[in-house]
C-alpha positions in Angstrom: -10.9 -39.9 -54.6 -9.8 -36.6 -53.2 -8.6 -33.6 -55.4 -6.9 -30.4 -54.7 -8.8 -27.9 -57.0 -7.8 -24.5 -58.0 -10.9 -22.8 -59.4 -10.6 -19.7 -61.6 -14.1 -18.1 -61.8 -12.8 -15.4 -64.1 -12.7 -17.9 -67.0 -16.4 -18.4 -66.5 -17.1 -14.7 -66.8 -14.9 -14.4 -69.9 -16.6 -17.4 -71.5 -20.0 -15.9 -70.7 -19.2 -12.5 -72.2 -17.7 -14.2 -75.3 -20.7 -16.5 -75.7 -23.1 -13.6 -75.4 -21.1 -11.5 -77.9 -21.0 -14.4 -80.4 -24.8 -14.8 -80.0 -25.3 -11.1 -80.7 -23.2 -11.2 -83.8 -25.0 -14.4 -85.0 -28.4 -12.7 -84.5 -27.3 -9.6 -86.4 -26.1 -11.6 -89.3 -29.3 -13.5 -89.5 -31.4 -10.3 -89.1 -33.0 -11.8 -86.0 -33.3 -8.7 -83.9 -35.7 -10.2 -81.3 -34.3 -9.5 -77.9 -31.1 -8.1 -79.3 -31.1 -5.1 -77.0 -31.5 -7.3 -74.0 -28.7 -9.6 -75.3 -26.4 -6.6 -75.6 -27.4 -5.4 -72.1 -26.6 -8.9 -70.7 -23.2 -8.9 -72.5 -22.4 -5.4 -71.2 -23.2 -6.5 -67.6 -21.0 -9.6 -68.1 -18.2 -7.5 -69.4 -18.5 -5.1 -66.5 -18.4 -8.0 -64.0 -15.4 -9.5 -65.8 -13.5 -6.2 -65.8 -13.9 -5.8 -62.1 -13.0 -9.4 -61.5 -9.8 -9.1 -63.5 -8.8 -6.1 -61.5 -9.5 -8.0 -58.2 -7.7 -11.1 -59.5 -4.7 -9.0 -60.4 -4.8 -7.1 -57.1 -4.8 -10.3 -55.1 -2.1 -11.8 -57.3 0.1 -8.7 -56.9 -0.6 -7.6 -53.3 -2.1 -10.8 -51.7 -3.6 -9.9 -48.3 -2.7 -6.2 -48.6 -5.2 -5.8 -51.5 -8.4 -4.2 -50.3 -11.2 -5.6 -52.5 -13.8 -3.4 -50.8 -12.1 -0.1 -51.7 -13.3 2.0 -54.6 -13.0 0.4 -58.0 -11.1 3.4 -59.3 -8.6 3.2 -56.5 -8.1 -0.6 -57.0 -7.5 0.1 -60.7 -4.9 2.7 -59.9 -3.1 0.4 -57.5 -3.1 -2.6 -59.9 -2.3 -0.6 -63.0 0.7 1.0 -61.3 2.2 -2.4 -61.1 1.2 -3.7 -64.6 2.3 -2.6 -68.0 -1.0 -1.6 -69.5 -0.1 1.5 -71.4 -0.3 -0.2 -74.8 -4.0 -1.2 -74.3 -5.9 1.3 -76.4 -8.9 2.9 -74.5 -8.4 0.7 -71.4 -9.4 3.4 -68.9 -12.2 4.8 -71.0 -13.7 1.3 -71.6 -13.4 0.4 -67.9 -15.0 3.7 -66.9 -17.9 3.1 -69.3 -18.4 -0.4 -68.0 -18.3 0.7 -64.4 -20.7 3.5 -65.1 -23.2 1.2 -66.9 -22.9 -1.3 -64.0 -23.6 1.4 -61.5 -26.5 2.8 -63.6 -28.1 -0.7 -63.7 -27.3 -1.9 -60.2 -27.7 1.3 -58.2 -30.3 3.3 -60.1 -33.1 5.0 -58.2 -36.4 6.0 -59.6 -36.4 9.7 -60.6 -38.4 12.4 -62.3 -36.9 14.9 -64.7 -37.8 17.0 -67.6 -36.3 16.1 -71.0 -36.3 18.5 -73.9 -36.1 16.8 -77.3 -33.3 17.9 -79.6 -34.1 18.8 -83.2 -32.8 15.4 -84.5 -34.5 13.2 -81.9 -37.8 11.5 -82.1 -40.2 11.3 -79.1 -38.8 7.9 -78.0 -35.5 9.6 -77.0 -37.2 10.5 -73.7 -36.8 6.8 -72.7 -33.0 6.7 -73.4 -31.0 5.2 -70.5 -27.5 6.4 -69.6 -25.9 3.3 -70.9 -27.9 3.0 -74.2 -24.9 4.4 -76.3 -22.9 1.3 -75.2 -25.5 -1.1 -76.5 -24.0 -1.7 -79.9 -21.9 -4.5 -81.3 -18.9 -2.3 -82.1 -18.5 -1.2 -78.5 -19.0 -4.7 -77.2 -16.5 -6.1 -79.6 -13.9 -3.4 -78.8 -14.6 -4.0 -75.0 -14.0 -7.7 -75.5 -10.7 -7.0 -77.2 -9.6 -4.6 -74.5 -10.5 -7.1 -71.7 -8.6 -9.9 -73.6 -5.5 -7.7 -73.8 -5.8 -6.9 -70.0 -6.2 -10.7 -69.3 -3.0 -11.3 -71.3 -1.1 -8.7 -69.4 -2.3 -10.2 -66.1 -1.5 -13.8 -67.3 2.0 -12.8 -68.2 2.8 -11.3 -64.8 4.8 -13.8 -62.8 3.4 -12.8 -59.4 -0.2 -13.2 -60.6 0.6 -16.4 -62.5 2.0 -17.8 -59.3 -1.3 -16.9 -57.6 -3.1 -19.2 -60.1 -4.9 -18.3 -63.3 -6.0 -21.7 -64.5 -8.7 -24.0 -63.1 -7.0 -27.3 -62.3 -7.5 -30.4 -60.2 -4.8 -32.7 -58.9 -5.5 -35.9 -57.1 -4.3 -36.0 -53.5 -4.1 -38.5 -50.8 
């Protein structure tokens, strides 16, 4: 048997991010905090990958071969969002900026040395804070999930992008 398959990897990323978020919430409810920070970091990375994948999917759907996937993420977003009605999505750009910044901090960080002066309300462990630590909380991750779901819905309701193919499917051929 031979099949014509349309594969949508974005569903895998969305499912991964949702699965991780569900696990985080389950751990919090059961007071099982072992590895919770790492779970949140993994969820944040998955959400960052999903966000960029959605922008790329929308870009290819809207512009086909004229879409330049290798250009700056911010330029791609501008191009894609100029063609989509995303104004109603609360905090879309700030969430996407935060995700991209965290992704860059994790993927492109270089070892460095610096001086850190503790603020009056900080304990000495604050010297180990990473740039993305403020994003490692369930409220941000849940809000981000909601924002990405709303972006997905806008993309899925666009006829040009829908025609490009949003659903994984297989049809027997030959």
